[in-house]
C-alpha positions in Angstrom: 20.5 -123.7 125.3 21.6 -127.3 124.5 19.6 -130.3 125.6 20.8 -131.6 129.0 22.1 -134.8 127.5 24.2 -132.8 125.1 25.6 -130.8 128.0 26.5 -134.1 129.7 28.1 -135.3 126.5 30.2 -132.2 126.1 31.3 -132.5 129.7 32.3 -136.1 128.9 34.4 -134.9 126.0 36.1 -132.3 128.2 36.9 -135.0 130.8 38.4 -137.2 128.0 40.6 -134.4 126.9 41.6 -133.8 130.5 42.8 -137.4 130.6 45.0 -136.8 127.6 46.8 -133.7 129.0 50.5 -134.3 128.8 50.3 -137.4 126.5 53.3 -137.3 124.1 53.6 -138.9 120.7 55.6 -141.7 122.3 53.1 -142.2 125.0 50.3 -142.3 122.4 52.0 -145.2 120.6 52.4 -147.6 123.5 50.6 -150.9 123.4 50.1 -153.3 126.3 49.0 -156.8 125.4 45.7 -156.6 123.5 45.1 -153.0 124.5 45.0 -150.4 121.7 47.3 -147.5 122.0 46.1 -144.0 122.9 46.5 -142.8 119.3 44.2 -145.5 118.1 41.7 -144.7 120.8 41.6 -141.1 119.7 41.0 -142.2 116.1 38.3 -144.6 117.3 36.4 -141.9 119.1 36.7 -139.7 116.1 35.2 -142.6 114.0 32.3 -143.0 116.5 31.5 -139.3 116.4 31.7 -139.1 112.6 29.4 -142.2 112.4 26.9 -141.0 115.0 26.7 -137.3 114.4 27.7 -136.8 110.8 27.5 -140.0 108.6 24.2 -141.5 109.8 22.1 -138.4 110.3 23.6 -136.1 107.7 25.4 -138.4 105.1 28.7 -136.5 105.8 32.0 -138.5 105.9 34.9 -136.1 106.5 37.5 -138.9 106.9 36.7 -142.2 105.1 39.9 -143.7 106.6 38.2 -143.6 110.0 35.6 -146.1 108.8 38.4 -148.4 107.6 41.0 -148.2 110.3 39.2 -147.2 113.5 35.8 -148.9 113.4 34.8 -151.4 116.1 36.7 -154.6 115.5 39.4 -153.0 113.3 42.8 -154.6 113.6 45.3 -153.1 116.0 47.4 -150.3 114.6 49.6 -147.5 115.8 48.6 -144.2 114.3 50.1 -140.8 115.2 48.5 -139.6 118.4 48.9 -136.0 117.2 47.3 -136.7 113.9 44.4 -138.6 115.4 43.8 -135.8 118.0 43.7 -133.2 115.2 41.3 -135.4 113.2 39.1 -135.8 116.3 39.0 -132.0 116.7 37.9 -131.5 113.1 35.2 -134.1 113.5 33.9 -132.8 116.8 33.8 -129.3 115.6 31.8 -130.4 112.6 29.4 -132.2 114.9 28.6 -129.2 117.0 25.7 -127.8 114.9 24.0 -131.2 114.9 24.4 -131.5 118.7 23.0 -128.0 119.1 19.9 -129.0 117.0 18.9 -131.9 119.2 15.7 -131.6 121.2 13.7 -134.1 123.3 11.6 -134.7 120.2 14.5 -135.4 117.9 16.3 -137.5 120.4 13.2 -139.9 120.4 13.4 -140.3 116.6 15.2 -143.2 114.9 18.7 -142.8 113.7 18.7 -143.5 110.0 21.3 -144.6 107.4 20.4 -144.3 103.8 16.8 -143.7 104.9 16.6 -146.9 107.0 16.5 -147.2 110.8 19.7 -148.5 112.3 18.1 -149.9 115.4 18.6 -147.0 117.8 17.1 -143.6 118.5 19.2 -140.5 118.3 19.0 -140.3 122.1 20.2 -143.9 122.6 23.1 -143.2 120.2 24.0 -140.1 122.2 23.9 -142.1 125.5 26.0 -144.9 123.9 28.8 -142.5 122.7 28.8 -140.8 126.1 29.4 -144.1 127.9 31.9 -145.1 125.2 34.0 -142.0 126.0 34.0 -142.9 129.7 35.1 -146.5 128.9 38.1 -145.2 126.9 38.9 -142.5 129.4 39.4 -145.2 132.0 41.5 -147.2 129.6 43.7 -144.2 128.7 44.3 -143.5 132.4 45.2 -147.2 133.0 47.7 -147.0 130.1 49.1 -143.8 131.5 49.5 -145.4 134.9 51.4 -148.4 133.3 53.9 -146.0 131.6 54.5 -144.2 134.9 52.2 -141.2 134.5 52.1 -138.9 137.6 49.5 -136.4 138.7 46.8 -137.9 136.5 43.3 -136.5 136.6 41.0 -138.0 139.1 37.5 -139.1 138.3 35.3 -137.1 137.8 36.0 -133.4 137.3 33.9 -130.5 138.3 30.6 -131.7 137.0 28.7 -129.6 139.6 29.7 -126.3 138.0 30.4 -127.5 134.4 27.5 -129.7 133.7 25.1 -129.9 136.7 21.9 -131.8 136.5 19.1 -129.8 135.1 15.7 -130.9 133.8 15.0 -130.2 130.2 
C-alpha cells in the first residue's frame, strides 16, 4: 500500500486531469495577460515531476527540453497542449515506481542532486508538488471560465472515497 501522502498526491493528479477534461488544442493555447497557457502549464507540471521524482533522486532525465522551456521562471511560450499532456503522461508513468517506494523513513531523508542536499526532504518535495498542482488546477479553471467553459468541475472531487484520510 502506498504511503498516505502518495495517495493524496495521486488524488491531486486525478483532480488536475479532471480539470483538463474537454480542453481542446485551441483552448490549451490561449493566453490572458501574464498567465501562461494551459499547454505550458501541462509542460511545467511534467517538468516539476521529472525534477522531483526522476532527476533529483534517480538522475533520470526523460525530456531535457522540460528543463529548458518549462522550468520556473522560463519565458512564456505556447506549446502544443496535446504534446505536453502526452509528455506529462510519460513522465508520471515513469515516476510511479519511485512514488511506490516512498515510506515515512525515506520521506524524512534529504532530496539529493549529484550527491548534495538540495535543501528539502523528499517529503517536503512531495508536499510542494502536491500544492503546486492545486495552484495550477485553479489557474486552469480560471482560464477555462474566461474562455466560456461550461459545466467545469467543482472543487474538490470525491476525496472521501478516492483518497480518504488514513494514518500511515
